[in-house]
N, C-alpha and C positions, 0 to 999 in steps of 0.2 A: 504494500500500500504506500507507494512513493509520495502521494500527495499529503499524507499525514505527517511526513517528516518535517516539512518546513511551512506548513499552512496552519495557522492558529484557528482559522475558520473550520477546517476539516477536523482538527483535533477537538474543537468544541462540539461539533456535530456528533462525533464518535464518543464523546465524553472521555477523552483520553488525556490524562494529565500531561503537562508540559515536560516533566522530567521522566516520563515513561516511554520507552521505545515502542514504535508502532509494530503491529504484527507483520511478519515477513510475508511477502507476496507468494512465496512458494507454498506456504500453508494452504492458501486458497487454490493455487494452480494444481498442486498435486492431488488435493481432494477432488477437484473438478474432474480429473481424468477418470476417476472410478465411478462417476455418476452417469447413468445411462441417459440417452437423449430424451426419453419420455419424462424423466424427472427434471431435467434441465428446462424443458418447455413448461412444466407445471410451475416451477419456481418463477420463470420468466413471466408467465401469465399472472401469477399472484402479485408480483411487483407492479405489473401494469394495472391491475385492478386497484391497487393502492394509489397509483398515479391518477387514475380516473376519479377516484373518490376525493382526491385533493385538488382536482381541477388542473392537473399537470399533463393530461393526455386527452386531446379533443377527438382525434380520429377522423375528422372530416377531410383534411388536406394533407397528403403525404408526398414527400419528395423521395425519389429513387436515384441512387448512384452506385457505382461499383468501383472496386480497386483490385489490383492483382497482388496475390500473396505468394511468395516463393514457397514451394514445397520443400520438405526436409528430405530431398532426394537429389543426387548429383547427376548432371547430364552424362558424365563419363560412364555411368552405370547402366544406361539404357540398353535394351536388347531388342532384336527384331521380333515382331509379333509372329511371323510365319515360321522362322527357324530357331529362334531363341539365341542366336549368336550375338555376341557383344559387339559394341561399336568398333573395338580394336580388331576383332576377328573380321568384321565387315570390311574395314580398311585393308587388312592383310589380303583378303580375297580380291579386292580391286587391284592391289599392287601386283599380285601374282598373275592376274589376268592381263596386266599391262606388260608382263615380261620380267618383273622383279621377283626372283624365286624366294629369296629370304630378305625381305625388306627390314631395314633398321628403323628405330624409333624416329630418327630425323627424316627418313624418307616417307614414313607414314604421315608425319606432321606436314610435310611439304605437299603430299598428295591430297591431304584433307583441305589445305589452304587453297589449292588450285581447282578442286572439283566444285561443281555447282551444288550448293547445299540444298538438300531436300529432306530435312528431318521432319517427316510428316507423322502426325499422331496416328494415322492409319497404318503406318509401317513400324513405328517404334513405341515402346512402353518402358516404364521402370518396373523391374521384377518384383519389388517390395511395395511399391505405391502405384499400382496400375491406373488409378483414377487421376493422378497428376498428369497434366498435359503440357507439351512443349509450347511455350508462348513467349512473345517479346514483351519485356517489362518496359516501364515508362522511361527508364534510363537507357533503353536501346539494347540491353543484354538479352540473350535468349536463355531461358531457364525453365525448369519444370515448375508449374505453378497451378494455383486455383484462382477462381474469381469470387470474391466476397461481395455481395450486393446488399446494401442497407436501404430500409424504408424508414424515414424519420418524420414524425409529426411536425409539420411546418409551423404550427402555431406555438409550440412549446419546446421543440427540440428533442422530445422524448423518442427513444429508439423503439420502433414499432415491430420490425421484423428483420431477420438476417437470413439470407440464403447463401449457400456455397455451391458454385456451379463450375462446369468445365471451363478452363481458362481459354480454350479456343472457340468458345461460343460468343457470338456477337451480342451486343446490348439489346438489339431488337428482338433477339431470340429469348433472352432471359428475363426481360422485364415482366412478362405475363406471370411467370411463376412467382416472382417477388410480389407483384400486386395481389395475387391470390393469397399468398402467405400473410400479407399485411391485412387484407380484408378479414381473414379468419382470426387473426390475433386481436384485431379491434373488436370483433364480435364477442370473442371470449372475454376480453378485458372489460367490456360493458355489459356483462351478463346480468349484473344487479342494477343497472341503470335503466330508468324508464322516463321517457322513451329513449332507446339507444340511438347514437349518432353513427350511421354506417359510413364507410369510406365512400367519398364522393368525387375527389379530385386527385389526379396524379401529376406531379411536377417532375420534369427530367430535362437533361441537356440534349443537344442535337444528335449525340450518338445513339439515342433511343428512337429517333424519328424514322419511320417508314410508313408507307401506305398501309401495310398490313397491321402495324401496331395501332395506327389510328382507327382502323376498322375494328380490331379486337377490343380496344378500350371502350369504344362507343357501343359495341354490342353488349357489354356487361354493365352499361349505364354509368361509366366513369367519364367525367370531364377531363380532357387532357390539356395540359399546359406544357407542351414539349417543343423546345426550340427547333425551328425548321431550318436545315441547311439550305444554302442557295444552290438549287439544282437546275435553274433556268426554267424555261417554259415546259409544261407537261402536257402530254397527249392523253387525255382522259378516256379516249375511246377504248384503250386496252384495259383500264381498270375503272370503269364508271362508278362502281360501288364505293370507291375510295374518295371521290371528289368532295362529297358533302362533309365527312368527318375531317378531312385534311383542311378544307377551307374554314371549318368551325374552329379547329385548333389554331389556325393562323390568325383568325380574328381575335381569339382570346389572348394569345401571347402578345399581340400588338397593343392591347388595351392597357390602361393604367394599372389595373389589378394584376394583369399578367406580368408586367414589368416588375411590379413590387414583389410578386411571388418568386420571380427568378432571382432577385437580389437576396431574398430570404433563403432560397435554396443554397446559394453559395455560402451563406453564413452558417446555416444550421447543419447541413449534412456533412460538411467537411470535418466538423468537430468530432463526430462519431468515429470517423476513420482515424483521426489524430489520437483520440483517447484510447481506442482499442488496439491499434496496431503500432503507432509510433511511440507513444508514451510508455505503454506497458512493455513493449519490446526493449526499450532503453532501460526500463527498471529491471527487467529480467536479466539483462546483460550485466 
């Protein structure tokens, strides 16, 4: 619990004396590993119910965004899905096919640099973490990774739902699963509230915009505020069913409320990523 070390406000909230050391974060992290997913969700829902009772979770407007997380798996350990051979064995086979009978490590490295890279998730996997996918991180490195997607209550900043999905899946593919998870969590959190406030609006950046996304969100009765990338003029004769939801979304994001929601999205949802992945990772180190 790093925040309790130097924050009097956090210490006061925890009723922790100034001269008493805070609990070590490993106590929580180690205990968490032995708790099953069902129990985690039960605790998560219970906390959200307390937030609803205190007016700290509204549930009407939710922002969605994702971030890439490195898997605890090294790229050098990947194997072929079809044959099970390692990357080193694969390069050795390429070298031998090119006429190098017993390639040295330097020759293999040179061959790897020169060849056209095609490390496809369809061809490669990690033997001990097969769900991790090869993906390009924000800093340009290629790594085995997962994609964590957060749904955050835009009025209060409360975390509504978290989904972990394949790192090679595009945002337009994963947003629906996160929206469904958010709607279910809001319903469970407001089980004792009458009348409940269902999820009504989804806010997201341009990476989540597609004609199909607009159709899907409109089909389940959600108002979208998704930034639209500049794609030039569109021929609606190929997708006439998308025209109305795309135009409706465009009209909303250009309005005063849409611009305000976009500003709030940047303020609120980035905090959840910083707290869960940046700050806690630094504390664990």
